[in-house]
C-alpha positions in Angstrom: 0.1 -0.1 0.1 0.8 3.8 -0.4 1.2 6.0 2.2 -1.8 8.2 2.9 -0.7 10.9 5.3 2.2 12.9 4.4 1.5 15.2 7.6 4.6 16.3 10.1 3.1 15.2 12.4 3.0 11.7 13.9 0.3 9.4 12.2 -2.3 8.4 15.1 -3.0 4.5 15.3 -5.8 3.5 13.7 -7.1 -0.7 14.5 -9.3 -1.6 11.4 -11.2 -4.2 10.5 -12.1 -5.4 6.8 -15.0 -7.3 6.3 -15.7 -8.4 2.7 -18.3 -11.3 2.7 -17.6 -14.5 -0.6 -20.5 -17.2 -1.6 -18.1 -19.7 0.7 -16.4 -18.0 2.8 -15.5 -14.9 4.7 -12.2 -12.7 4.1 -11.9 -10.7 7.5 -8.6 -8.1 8.0 -6.9 -6.4 10.8 -4.7 -3.2 10.0 -2.9 -0.6 12.1 -3.3 2.4 10.0 -2.2 0.9 6.1 -0.2 -1.7 8.0 -1.8 -5.6 7.8 -1.7 -7.4 10.8 -3.3 -9.9 10.3 -6.2 -11.6 7.7 -8.3 -14.7 7.3 -10.5 -16.2 4.6 -13.3 -18.3 6.2 -14.4 -20.7 4.5 -18.3 -21.3 4.4 -19.1 -25.5 3.6 -22.5 -26.2 2.1 -22.7 -27.8 4.9 -22.7 -24.9 6.7 -24.9 -22.4 5.0 -27.3 -25.2 4.4 -30.1 -24.0 6.2 -30.3 -20.4 4.7 -32.8 -19.4 2.8 -31.3 -15.8 2.3 -28.1 -14.4 1.8 -28.9 -12.5 5.0 -30.0 -15.3 6.5 -26.2 -16.4 7.5 -25.7 -13.3 9.2 -26.0 -14.2 12.5 -23.8 -17.2 11.7 -21.2 -14.9 9.7 -21.0 -13.3 12.5 -20.3 -15.3 14.8 -16.7 -16.7 12.2 -15.7 -13.1 13.2 -16.2 -12.6 16.3 -14.4 -16.5 16.8 -11.3 -14.6 14.7 -10.9 -12.8 16.6 -11.1 -14.4 19.9 -8.6 -16.7 18.7 -6.1 -14.2 17.6 -6.4 -12.4 21.0 -7.1 -9.1 19.8 -8.6 -5.7 21.6 -11.6 -4.6 20.0 -12.1 -1.9 22.2 -9.1 -1.1 20.3 -11.2 -1.1 16.6 -11.5 2.8 15.3 -13.5 1.3 12.8 -15.0 -0.7 10.7 -15.7 -2.1 6.9 -17.2 -4.2 5.0 -17.7 -4.8 1.6 -20.8 -2.7 0.1 -23.5 -4.7 -1.7 -26.9 -4.2 -4.0 -27.4 -1.0 -3.0 -29.5 1.6 -5.0 -26.6 3.4 -7.8 -24.1 5.8 -5.8 -21.3 7.7 -6.0 -18.1 6.9 -5.5 -16.2 7.2 -2.0 -17.5 5.7 1.3 -19.7 5.4 3.1 -21.4 5.9 7.0 -23.6 2.4 7.5 -27.2 3.7 8.3 -30.3 2.6 9.0 -31.5 3.3 6.0 -28.0 1.3 4.1 -29.1 -1.4 6.1 -32.2 -1.8 5.4 -31.5 -1.7 1.5 -29.1 -4.7 2.6 -31.1 -6.9 4.1 -34.4 -6.3 1.9 -32.5 -7.2 -1.1 -34.7 -6.0 -3.2 -32.0 -5.2 -6.4 -30.8 -8.9 -6.1 -29.1 -11.2 -3.6 -25.5 -11.6 -3.3 -23.0 -12.0 -0.1 -21.2 -9.1 -0.5 -24.6 -7.4 1.0 -23.7 -8.5 3.9 -20.5 -6.7 4.5 -23.2 -3.7 5.2 -25.1 -5.1 8.0 -22.1 -7.1 9.8 -20.1 -3.8 9.9 -22.7 -1.9 11.5 -24.0 -4.6 14.1 -19.6 -5.4 15.8 -19.8 -1.3 15.1 -22.9 0.1 17.2 -21.6 -2.7 19.7 -18.2 -1.6 20.5 -19.5 2.8 20.0 -17.4 3.1 16.6 -18.1 4.4 13.3 -19.2 2.0 10.3 -18.5 1.8 7.1 -18.8 0.9 3.5 -16.5 1.7 0.6 -17.5 1.4 -3.9 -19.3 -1.0 -3.4 -20.3 -2.8 -6.5 -23.4 -0.1 -7.4 -20.9 2.6 -8.5 -22.4 3.8 -10.9 -20.4 7.2 -12.7 -21.4 6.5 -16.7 -22.8 8.8 -19.2 -25.8 8.8 -20.1 -25.7 7.6 -23.9 -23.5 4.3 -22.1 -27.1 3.6 -20.0 -28.9 2.6 -23.9 -29.3 -0.8 -24.6 -31.1 -1.2 -27.9 -34.7 -1.3 -26.8 -36.2 1.2 -23.8 -37.6 -1.8 -21.7 -33.6 -2.6 -20.5 -31.5 -0.3 -19.5 -27.9 -0.8 -18.9 -26.6 -1.1 -15.5 -23.6 -0.6 -13.7 -22.9 -3.5 -11.3 -18.5 -4.1 -11.6 -15.4 -4.5 -9.2 -15.7 -0.7 -8.4 -13.4 -1.8 -5.5 -10.9 -3.1 -6.5 -10.8 -1.0 -9.5 -10.6 2.1 -8.5 -8.0 1.5 -5.9 -5.6 0.4 -8.0 -6.4 3.1 -10.8 -5.2 5.4 -7.9 -2.0 3.7 -7.0 -0.8 3.7 -10.1 -0.8 7.3 -10.3 -0.3 8.5 -7.2 2.7 6.4 -8.2 3.6 8.3 -11.1 2.9 10.9 -9.6 -0.5 12.3 -11.2 -3.9 12.9 -9.6 -6.3 10.0 -10.6 -8.3 13.1 -12.2 -6.6 14.2 -15.1 -5.5 9.9 -16.3 -7.7 8.2 -19.1 -7.1 4.2 -17.7 -8.2 0.6 -19.1 -9.1 -1.4 -16.0 -9.7 -4.8 -17.0 -10.7 -7.1 -13.8 -10.2 -10.6 -14.0 -11.8 -12.6 -11.4 -14.8 -15.1 -11.1 -16.7 -12.4 -12.8 -14.9 -9.7 -15.0 -15.4 -6.5 -15.3 -13.4 -3.9 -17.8 -14.1 0.0 -16.8 -12.9 3.7 -18.5 -12.0 5.2 -16.8 -12.0 9.2 -17.6 -10.2 12.0 -15.5 -12.2 10.3 -12.4 -14.8 9.0 -13.6 -15.9 5.5 -14.9 -17.4 6.5 -17.8 -18.5 3.0 -19.3 -18.4 -0.5 -17.5 -19.9 -3.8 -18.7 -22.4 -5.1 -16.3 -20.6 -8.2 -14.3 -22.6 -9.2 -12.6 -25.0 -11.1 -15.1 -24.7 -10.7 -18.9 -22.4 -8.5 -20.1 -19.2 -8.5 -21.8 -16.7 -11.2 -21.4 -17.0 -14.9 -20.0 -15.1 -15.1 -17.1 -14.5 -18.3 -15.1 -17.8 -19.0 -13.9 -20.4 -15.9 -15.5 -21.3 -16.5 -18.9 -21.2 -13.1 -20.4 -22.8 -11.3 -24.1 -24.9 -14.5 -25.1 -26.5 -14.1 -28.3 -30.2 -12.2 -27.9 -32.4 -14.3 -29.6 -30.4 -17.2 -29.1 -31.0 -17.0 -25.4 -34.1 -16.3 -25.6 -35.5 -18.7 -27.7 -33.0 -21.3 -25.2 -35.8 -19.6 -22.3 -38.2 -20.0 -24.1 -38.1 -23.8 -24.7 -38.9 -25.1 -21.7 -35.5 -27.0 -21.1 -35.1 -24.8 -18.3 -36.9 -22.8 -15.4 -36.0 -18.9 -14.5 -33.7 -20.2 -11.9 -31.7 -22.3 -13.9 -31.1 -19.9 -16.7 -30.0 -17.5 -14.1 -27.9 -19.6 -12.6 -26.3 -20.3 -16.5 -25.4 -16.5 -17.1 -24.1 -16.1 -13.2 -22.5 -19.3 -10.6 -22.5 -21.9 -14.1 -21.5 -19.8 -16.9 -17.8 -19.9 -18.7 -15.0 -21.7 -17.9 -17.1 -23.4 -15.7 -19.9 -24.2 -18.7 -16.9 -25.3 -20.7 -14.0 -27.1 -18.6 -16.1 -28.3 -15.9 -13.5 -25.6 -13.3 -13.7 -22.4 -12.1 -9.8 -22.3 -12.0 -7.3 -20.7 -14.4 -4.4 -23.1 -12.3 -6.7 -26.0 -13.6 -7.3 -24.5 -17.1 -3.5 -23.7 -17.5 -2.4 -27.7 -16.3 -4.9 -29.2 -18.1 -3.7 -26.8 -21.4 -0.2 -27.5 -20.7 -1.1 -31.6 -21.2 -2.5 -31.0 -24.6 -6.2 -30.3 -23.6 -6.9 -28.8 -27.0 -10.5 -27.5 -25.2 -8.5 -26.0 -22.5 -6.3 -24.3 -24.4 -9.1 -23.1 -26.8 -11.1 -21.8 -24.6 -8.0 -19.9 -22.0 -7.6 -17.8 -25.5 -11.4 -17.2 -25.9 -11.4 -15.8 -22.4 -8.4 -13.9 -23.5 -9.7 -13.1 -27.1 -12.7 -11.0 -24.9 -11.0 -9.7 -22.7 -9.1 -7.9 -25.8 -12.0 -7.2 -27.2 -13.8 -5.3 -24.1 -10.9 -3.3 -23.9 -10.9 -2.5 -27.1 -14.5 -0.5 -26.6 -13.4 0.3 -23.9 -10.6 2.8 -25.5 -13.7 3.7 -28.2 -14.8 5.6 -25.8 -12.0 7.2 -24.6 -11.3 8.3 -28.0 -8.1 6.6 -28.1 -6.6 8.8 -25.5 -6.0 6.2 -23.3 -2.6 6.7 -20.4 -2.6 2.9 -20.0 -3.8 -0.2 -19.5 -4.3 -1.9 -16.4 -4.9 -5.7 -15.7 -5.8 -6.8 -12.0 -7.8 -9.2 -10.1 -7.3 -13.0 -9.5 -6.3 -14.1 -12.5 -3.7 -11.3 -13.8 -1.5 -13.7 -11.8 -1.2 -16.4 -15.2 2.1 -13.9 -16.2 2.4 -17.3 -18.6 -0.5 -17.2 -21.5 -3.1 -15.0 -20.3 -0.9 -11.5 -19.5 0.6 -12.2 -22.4 -1.9 -12.8 -24.7 -3.7 -9.6 -23.7 -0.9 -8.1 -24.3 -0.5 -8.7 -27.4 -3.5 -7.3 -28.8 -3.7 -4.3 -26.8 -0.7 -3.4 -26.4 -0.5 -0.8 -29.4 -3.2 1.0 -27.2 -1.6 2.1 -24.4 1.1 1.1 -21.9 0.0 -2.5 -19.3 0.3 -2.1 -15.8 -0.4 -5.8 -14.3 -1.3 -5.3 -10.8 -2.3 -8.8 -10.3 -4.5 -9.8 -6.8 -8.3 -8.1 -5.5 -6.9 -5.9 -2.8 -10.2 -5.6 -2.2 -9.2 -5.7 2.4 -6.3 -3.1 1.8 -9.1 -0.8 0.0 -11.5 -1.0 2.3 -9.5 -0.1 4.9 -8.1 2.5 2.4 -11.3 4.4 2.5 -11.6 4.4 5.7 -8.7 5.4 6.7 -9.2 8.7 4.6 -11.7 9.2 6.6 -10.4 9.3 9.8 -8.1 11.5 8.6 -10.4 13.7 8.0 -8.9 13.8 3.7 -12.8 13.1 2.6 -15.9 13.2 4.2 -17.9 9.8 4.8 -20.7 10.1 2.3 -24.9 9.4 3.5 -26.4 7.0 1.5 -30.5 8.0 0.8 
C-alpha cells in the first residue's frame, strides 16, 4: 500500500477491521493504519450454509465466525477505530466511502436489487461497530454508477444498461497507479480490466468510470463462472424452450457459465494445467477468454477516443503471466502501455477508504 499521510506530525494509531463476505467464505483483515496485522479467508462449506434460505439469513452465523477469529487471535476489539465492510447491491451511488446508516441496512436486508454475499458486508460492519460505539463504513460497492447517459442505452427501452462492476478494486488500483506516477487520478484516462470470478472492464475518464460492462449477469467477456454477453436471439429461444426454469437460466449466466460450463472448473490454474497436458478444448476456451477480454478493452479504448494513458490488468487471473497476460497484451498493447497489478487488493482498499475518512482527507458520504 502507498502511504496516505504525508503530514509533519506522527500519524495517529488507528486499528481497522475489514470484512469481505463471499459466496462460500468470509475474508477478514485487521490493519494498524495501513499496515496489515493479520488476515484470513474463513471458508464455509455447503453444509454450513444449507440451513439459510436467503443471504441475509447467514448474518448471525458469519458474525460468530468473525468474533471467534478475533478472540482466537487474542485481539482486543476495544482498540478498533472503525469497521469497514464490502458494499452490496444497493441503489446506484457515487464513488466514495459511506457511513452505514439505517437506510442502507434496510436496503441490504431487503435485497430488492439482488441477493449477493457482499450485502452482508455493511450489515456485519454496522452491528460490530455499534456494539463498540465506533463508525461503520462501506467503500465503493459494486453499484458505483458514474456512467455517461449515452452508455445507459441498451438498444431497447425495456432494458437499461447498469453499472455493476468491481468498483472497489478498479478504483483502488487506478488511484494507486496515479499516486505512483505522481499524477492525480482525475487527470488520467485508464482502462482497468478486473479478471476474477467475474470480469469487468472499465473506462476511467478523469476520475469517473464512464462505461463498464455489467459484470454480474450477462454483459461483456465470459469469465471463470459467468457467461458474459450471449447472442440475444439464441438466449431468448433457450428461455422459451421449456427445458429450463428462470432460476436455471440465471445460474447459467452467473455461477454455472463461462469456464465452468465449458470445462467443469472455475480454477484458472487447473485450466492451465490441462492445457499444458494437451487438452485442446481447455486451450481453446482459455484463448477465447483472453480474446473476449481484449475485445472489451478495445471497446473501452473507443469510448475514450483512443486517449488512454495506461491499461491495468488486475484480479486473481492477472497472476497468469505465462499465458493470459501475454495473450491480452499482444492484442491491446498498441493502445497504451500495460500495467499488471495482480490480485484482488480489496481488503487493503476497504482499509484505505475508511482511513481517508478517519484522517479527515475526505468526508464520509450519506446513503439516502
